[in-house]
N, CA, C and O atoms as a GROMACS GRO file, in nm:
protein
  324
    1MET      N    1   0.078  -0.117   0.006
    1MET     CA    2  -0.012   0.006   0.023
    1MET      C    3   0.088   0.123   0.041
    1MET      O    4   0.186   0.129   0.115
    2GLY      N    5   0.034   0.219  -0.053
    2GLY     CA    6   0.125   0.365  -0.054
    2GLY      C    7   0.052   0.443   0.035
    2GLY      O    8   0.036   0.562   0.006
    3ASP      N    9   0.004   0.396   0.140
    3ASP     CA   10  -0.063   0.528   0.239
    3ASP      C   11  -0.011   0.519   0.352
    3ASP      O   12   0.061   0.425   0.384
    4ILE      N   13  -0.049   0.638   0.446
    4ILE     CA   14   0.003   0.590   0.562
    4ILE      C   15  -0.157   0.696   0.625
    4ILE      O   16  -0.206   0.791   0.563
    5PHE      N   17  -0.205   0.641   0.757
    5PHE     CA   18  -0.276   0.654   0.832
    5PHE      C   19  -0.257   0.731   0.954
    5PHE      O   20  -0.228   0.646   1.039
    6LEU      N   21  -0.259   0.857   1.015
    6LEU     CA   22  -0.251   0.912   1.142
    6LEU      C   23  -0.335   0.943   1.216
    6LEU      O   24  -0.395   1.040   1.170
    7GLU      N   25  -0.388   0.903   1.341
    7GLU     CA   26  -0.501   0.939   1.464
    7GLU      C   27  -0.451   1.101   1.488
    7GLU      O   28  -0.335   1.115   1.527
    8VAL      N   29  -0.495   1.166   1.476
    8VAL     CA   30  -0.473   1.298   1.535
    8VAL      C   31  -0.548   1.286   1.686
    8VAL      O   32  -0.670   1.285   1.699
    9VAL      N   33  -0.453   1.278   1.796
    9VAL     CA   34  -0.542   1.227   1.930
    9VAL      C   35  -0.522   1.392   2.005
    9VAL      O   36  -0.415   1.452   2.017
   10VAL      N   37  -0.644   1.434   2.043
   10VAL     CA   38  -0.671   1.561   2.102
   10VAL      C   39  -0.668   1.568   2.266
   10VAL      O   40  -0.723   1.477   2.327
   11ASN      N   41  -0.609   1.669   2.335
   11ASN     CA   42  -0.647   1.665   2.469
   11ASN      C   43  -0.783   1.788   2.449
   11ASN      O   44  -0.757   1.902   2.412
   12PHE      N   45  -0.874   1.759   2.468
   12PHE     CA   46  -0.995   1.850   2.471
   12PHE      C   47  -0.996   1.946   2.604
   12PHE      O   48  -1.060   2.051   2.614
   13LYS      N   49  -0.925   1.897   2.690
   13LYS     CA   50  -0.935   2.029   2.837
   13LYS      C   51  -0.827   2.118   2.773
   13LYS      O   52  -0.843   2.236   2.805
   14SER      N   53  -0.722   2.097   2.692
   14SER     CA   54  -0.661   2.214   2.653
   14SER      C   55  -0.695   2.263   2.506
   14SER      O   56  -0.674   2.379   2.471
   15MET      N   57  -0.748   2.167   2.422
   15MET     CA   58  -0.766   2.176   2.290
   15MET      C   59  -0.654   2.198   2.248
   15MET      O   60  -0.621   2.302   2.192
   16GLU      N   61  -0.553   2.070   2.276
   16GLU     CA   62  -0.404   2.058   2.184
   16GLU      C   63  -0.416   1.945   2.123
   16GLU      O   64  -0.474   1.847   2.168
   17ILE      N   65  -0.334   1.956   1.965
   17ILE     CA   66  -0.296   1.812   1.964
   17ILE      C   67  -0.209   1.746   2.040
   17ILE      O   68  -0.120   1.826   2.068
   18VAL      N   69  -0.186   1.637   2.090
   18VAL     CA   70  -0.087   1.587   2.181
   18VAL      C   71  -0.007   1.481   2.133
   18VAL      O   72   0.101   1.451   2.184
   19GLU      N   73  -0.074   1.404   2.006
   19GLU     CA   74   0.010   1.301   1.948
   19GLU      C   75  -0.056   1.257   1.819
   19GLU      O   76  -0.179   1.258   1.808
   20LEU      N   77   0.012   1.225   1.737
   20LEU     CA   78  -0.026   1.164   1.600
   20LEU      C   79   0.026   1.043   1.595
   20LEU      O   80   0.147   1.025   1.583
   21LYS      N   81  -0.070   0.936   1.606
   21LYS     CA   82  -0.061   0.826   1.624
   21LYS      C   83  -0.100   0.699   1.501
   21LYS      O   84  -0.205   0.654   1.455
   22LYS      N   85   0.046   0.673   1.480
   22LYS     CA   86   0.049   0.591   1.339
   22LYS      C   87  -0.041   0.475   1.344
   22LYS      O   88  -0.024   0.401   1.441
   23LEU      N   89  -0.148   0.438   1.248
   23LEU     CA   90  -0.231   0.299   1.248
   23LEU      C   91  -0.168   0.240   1.136
   23LEU      O   92  -0.110   0.306   1.050
   24PRO      N   93  -0.181   0.097   1.135
   24PRO     CA   94  -0.156  -0.023   1.054
   24PRO      C   95  -0.261   0.038   0.939
   24PRO      O   96  -0.379   0.063   0.964
   25ALA      N   97  -0.198   0.060   0.805
   25ALA     CA   98  -0.267   0.094   0.692
   25ALA      C   99  -0.353  -0.005   0.658
   25ALA      O  100  -0.472   0.021   0.644
   26ARG      N  101  -0.309  -0.123   0.643
   26ARG     CA  102  -0.403  -0.248   0.609
   26ARG      C  103  -0.546  -0.252   0.693
   26ARG      O  104  -0.650  -0.307   0.658
   27SER      N  105  -0.515  -0.167   0.827
   27SER     CA  106  -0.647  -0.224   0.897
   27SER      C  107  -0.769  -0.074   0.877
   27SER      O  108  -0.864  -0.062   0.954
   28ILE      N  109  -0.746   0.014   0.780
   28ILE     CA  110  -0.807   0.105   0.783
   28ILE      C  111  -0.901   0.145   0.662
   28ILE      O  112  -0.840   0.128   0.556
   29GLU      N  113  -0.988   0.177   0.649
   29GLU     CA  114  -1.078   0.170   0.545
   29GLU      C  115  -1.152   0.307   0.549
   29GLU      O  116  -1.194   0.358   0.653
   30ARG      N  117  -1.164   0.358   0.433
   30ARG     CA  118  -1.231   0.494   0.426
   30ARG      C  119  -1.380   0.470   0.381
   30ARG      O  120  -1.404   0.386   0.295
   31ILE      N  121  -1.489   0.550   0.443
   31ILE     CA  122  -1.616   0.536   0.420
   31ILE      C  123  -1.645   0.682   0.331
   31ILE      O  124  -1.622   0.801   0.353
   32GLU      N  125  -1.710   0.600   0.213
   32GLU     CA  126  -1.724   0.775   0.160
   32GLU      C  127  -1.867   0.754   0.069
   32GLU      O  128  -1.910   0.647   0.028
   33ASP      N  129  -1.922   0.872   0.052
   33ASP     CA  130  -2.067   0.834  -0.024
   33ASP      C  131  -2.052   0.819  -0.178
   33ASP      O  132  -1.937   0.804  -0.220
   34GLU      N  133  -2.149   0.820  -0.262
   34GLU     CA  134  -2.150   0.812  -0.411
   34GLU      C  135  -2.084   0.887  -0.482
   34GLU      O  136  -2.051   0.849  -0.595
   35TYR      N  137  -2.046   1.025  -0.428
   35TYR     CA  138  -1.974   1.147  -0.469
   35TYR      C  139  -1.852   1.178  -0.425
   35TYR      O  140  -1.791   1.282  -0.446
   36GLY      N  141  -1.802   1.037  -0.332
   36GLY     CA  142  -1.643   1.054  -0.319
   36GLY      C  143  -1.612   1.115  -0.211
   36GLY      O  144  -1.496   1.132  -0.172
   37THR      N  145  -1.732   1.161  -0.143
   37THR     CA  146  -1.700   1.264  -0.041
   37THR      C  147  -1.675   1.155   0.089
   37THR      O  148  -1.746   1.057   0.109
   38LEU      N  149  -1.569   1.191   0.166
   38LEU     CA  150  -1.527   1.104   0.314
   38LEU      C  151  -1.651   1.145   0.407
   38LEU      O  152  -1.686   1.258   0.439
   39LEU      N  153  -1.707   1.022   0.441
   39LEU     CA  154  -1.771   1.040   0.546
   39LEU      C  155  -1.735   1.011   0.708
   39LEU      O  156  -1.779   1.074   0.804
   40GLY      N  157  -1.623   0.875   0.715
   40GLY     CA  158  -1.548   0.870   0.823
   40GLY      C  159  -1.461   0.746   0.745
   40GLY      O  160  -1.454   0.717   0.626
   41LEU      N  161  -1.390   0.680   0.883
   41LEU     CA  162  -1.327   0.576   0.854
   41LEU      C  163  -1.347   0.487   0.950
   41LEU      O  164  -1.406   0.531   1.049
   42VAL      N  165  -1.310   0.352   0.952
   42VAL     CA  166  -1.313   0.273   1.005
   42VAL      C  167  -1.167   0.194   1.009
   42VAL      O  168  -1.085   0.174   0.920
   43GLN      N  169  -1.168   0.154   1.156
   43GLN     CA  170  -1.027   0.021   1.169
   43GLN      C  171  -1.120  -0.121   1.170
   43GLN      O  172  -1.217  -0.147   1.241
   44LYS      N  173  -1.063  -0.197   1.074
   44LYS     CA  174  -1.095  -0.324   1.117
   44LYS      C  175  -1.008  -0.462   1.171
   44LYS      O  176  -0.897  -0.459   1.118
   45ASN      N  177  -1.023  -0.575   1.253
   45ASN     CA  178  -0.936  -0.641   1.282
   45ASN      C  179  -0.894  -0.736   1.174
   45ASN      O  180  -0.912  -0.711   1.055
   46GLU      N  181  -0.836  -0.847   1.220
   46GLU     CA  182  -0.767  -0.948   1.116
   46GLU      C  183  -0.944  -1.016   1.074
   46GLU      O  184  -0.968  -1.055   0.960
   47LEU      N  185  -1.016  -1.018   1.150
   47LEU     CA  186  -1.147  -1.087   1.141
   47LEU      C  187  -1.221  -1.037   1.038
   47LEU      O  188  -1.291  -1.113   0.971
   48GLU      N  189  -1.214  -0.864   1.006
   48GLU     CA  190  -1.254  -0.806   0.946
   48GLU      C  191  -1.396  -0.731   1.006
   48GLU      O  192  -1.495  -0.685   0.950
   49GLN      N  193  -1.345  -0.746   1.178
   49GLN     CA  194  -1.462  -0.675   1.239
   49GLN      C  195  -1.409  -0.528   1.272
   49GLN      O  196  -1.294  -0.485   1.284
   50ILE      N  197  -1.532  -0.467   1.280
   50ILE     CA  198  -1.470  -0.299   1.275
   50ILE      C  199  -1.453  -0.301   1.418
   50ILE      O  200  -1.525  -0.372   1.487
   51ILE      N  201  -1.352  -0.220   1.473
   51ILE     CA  202  -1.324  -0.222   1.595
   51ILE      C  203  -1.297  -0.049   1.654
   51ILE      O  204  -1.278  -0.020   1.772
   52ALA      N  205  -1.302   0.036   1.552
   52ALA     CA  206  -1.320   0.200   1.602
   52ALA      C  207  -1.348   0.216   1.458
   52ALA      O  208  -1.319   0.161   1.352
   53HIS      N  209  -1.444   0.354   1.517
   53HIS     CA  210  -1.468   0.461   1.385
   53HIS      C  211  -1.414   0.605   1.414
   53HIS      O  212  -1.389   0.655   1.524
   54PHE      N  213  -1.400   0.657   1.294
   54PHE     CA  214  -1.334   0.742   1.307
   54PHE      C  215  -1.411   0.866   1.231
   54PHE      O  216  -1.478   0.840   1.131
   55GLU      N  217  -1.403   0.990   1.274
   55GLU     CA  218  -1.469   1.108   1.218
   55GLU      C  219  -1.353   1.143   1.109
   55GLU      O  220  -1.239   1.100   1.127
   56PRO      N  221  -1.390   1.231   0.983
   56PRO     CA  222  -1.305   1.271   0.902
   56PRO      C  223  -1.199   1.322   0.974
   56PRO      O  224  -1.090   1.277   0.940
   57TRP      N  225  -1.200   1.417   1.080
   57TRP     CA  226  -1.090   1.516   1.095
   57TRP      C  227  -1.005   1.419   1.191
   57TRP      O  228  -0.883   1.426   1.202
   58GLN      N  229  -1.090   1.326   1.260
   58GLN     CA  230  -0.943   1.230   1.325
   58GLN      C  231  -0.844   1.148   1.251
   58GLN      O  232  -0.763   1.090   1.324
   59ILE      N  233  -0.835   1.134   1.156
   59ILE     CA  234  -0.755   1.081   1.054
   59ILE      C  235  -0.694   1.161   0.959
   59ILE      O  236  -0.763   1.248   0.907
   60LEU      N  237  -0.546   1.146   0.916
   60LEU     CA  238  -0.474   1.198   0.849
   60LEU      C  239  -0.420   1.094   0.764
   60LEU      O  240  -0.334   1.013   0.798
   61HIS      N  241  -0.480   1.100   0.641
   61HIS     CA  242  -0.447   0.996   0.500
   61HIS      C  243  -0.338   1.067   0.424
   61HIS      O  244  -0.360   1.179   0.378
   62MET      N  245  -0.217   1.006   0.408
   62MET     CA  246  -0.139   1.055   0.304
   62MET      C  247  -0.103   0.939   0.193
   62MET      O  248  -0.056   0.827   0.211
   63ARG      N  249  -0.136   0.999   0.085
   63ARG     CA  250  -0.126   0.912  -0.048
   63ARG      C  251   0.029   0.913  -0.083
   63ARG      O  252   0.114   1.000  -0.066
   64TRP      N  253   0.039   0.780  -0.142
   64TRP     CA  254   0.168   0.764  -0.228
   64TRP      C  255   0.145   0.721  -0.354
   64TRP      O  256   0.101   0.607  -0.361
   65ASN      N  257   0.168   0.799  -0.489
   65ASN     CA  258   0.178   0.760  -0.606
   65ASN      C  259  -0.003   0.745  -0.649
   65ASN      O  260  -0.054   0.650  -0.708
   66ASP      N  261  -0.076   0.872  -0.597
   66ASP     CA  262  -0.200   0.804  -0.597
   66ASP      C  263  -0.254   0.876  -0.776
   66ASP      O  264  -0.167   0.940  -0.835
   67PHE      N  265  -0.337   0.867  -0.818
   67PHE     CA  266  -0.398   0.897  -0.922
   67PHE      C  267  -0.543   0.991  -0.896
   67PHE      O  268  -0.604   0.972  -0.791
   68ALA      N  269  -0.588   1.084  -0.986
   68ALA     CA  270  -0.706   1.148  -0.930
   68ALA      C  271  -0.819   1.038  -0.934
   68ALA      O  272  -0.822   0.949  -1.018
   69GLY      N  273  -0.905   1.053  -0.839
   69GLY     CA  274  -1.006   0.985  -0.827
   69GLY      C  275  -0.967   0.838  -0.710
   69GLY      O  276  -1.054   0.794  -0.634
   70GLN      N  277  -0.880   0.802  -0.715
   70GLN     CA  278  -0.813   0.692  -0.647
   70GLN      C  279  -0.835   0.705  -0.475
   70GLN      O  280  -0.802   0.809  -0.418
   71GLU      N  281  -0.888   0.601  -0.407
   71GLU     CA  282  -0.922   0.626  -0.253
   71GLU      C  283  -0.791   0.604  -0.219
   71GLU      O  284  -0.730   0.705  -0.184
   72TYR      N  285  -0.722   0.484  -0.218
   72TYR     CA  286  -0.594   0.501  -0.189
   72TYR      C  287  -0.442   0.534  -0.280
   72TYR      O  288  -0.441   0.567  -0.398
   73GLY      N  289  -0.354   0.522  -0.219
   73GLY     CA  290  -0.238   0.533  -0.308
   73GLY      C  291  -0.171   0.395  -0.328
   73GLY      O  292  -0.212   0.283  -0.296
   74SER      N  293  -0.051   0.436  -0.394
   74SER     CA  294  -0.008   0.281  -0.469
   74SER      C  295   0.124   0.257  -0.410
   74SER      O  296   0.183   0.361  -0.379
   75SER      N  297   0.183   0.152  -0.387
   75SER     CA  298   0.310   0.108  -0.339
   75SER      C  299   0.422   0.152  -0.443
   75SER      O  300   0.408   0.175  -0.564
   76MET      N  301   0.534   0.158  -0.364
   76MET     CA  302   0.680   0.136  -0.462
   76MET      C  303   0.700   0.027  -0.509
   76MET      O  304   0.726  -0.001  -0.626
   77ILE      N  305   0.689  -0.046  -0.412
   77ILE     CA  306   0.748  -0.186  -0.437
   77ILE      C  307   0.618  -0.281  -0.490
   77ILE      O  308   0.516  -0.281  -0.420
   78ARG      N  309   0.621  -0.368  -0.622
   78ARG     CA  310   0.566  -0.454  -0.660
   78ARG      C  311   0.610  -0.577  -0.638
   78ARG      O  312   0.732  -0.579  -0.617
   79VAL      N  313   0.548  -0.705  -0.634
   79VAL     CA  314   0.563  -0.835  -0.619
   79VAL      C  315   0.620  -0.885  -0.746
   79VAL      O  316   0.559  -0.874  -0.853
   80VAL      N  317   0.766  -0.952  -0.732
   80VAL     CA  318   0.804  -1.024  -0.854
   80VAL      C  319   0.788  -1.158  -0.862
   80VAL      O  320   0.854  -1.226  -0.784
   81SER      N  321   0.701  -1.225  -0.956
   81SER     CA  322   0.657  -1.334  -0.978
   81SER      C  323   0.729  -1.446  -1.062
   81SER      O  324   0.675  -1.555  -1.078
   0.00000   0.00000   0.00000
């Protein structure tokens, strides 16, 4: 995958960002409407069960090597068979 997902951890008492927590890219899935608008994200475990829901502002999604309209980036590394 050519993606990195960072959870924005906020201290709501001081209204400060206290951490950017890296999440495993393979566990994060974008939820979009039919127009491609991001509605939120979910994190799934290895059994494909949802273990966390995120609002769009809670996750920074950075893509590598993406093309217009793609939800996810592309890895620089390819499997040789």
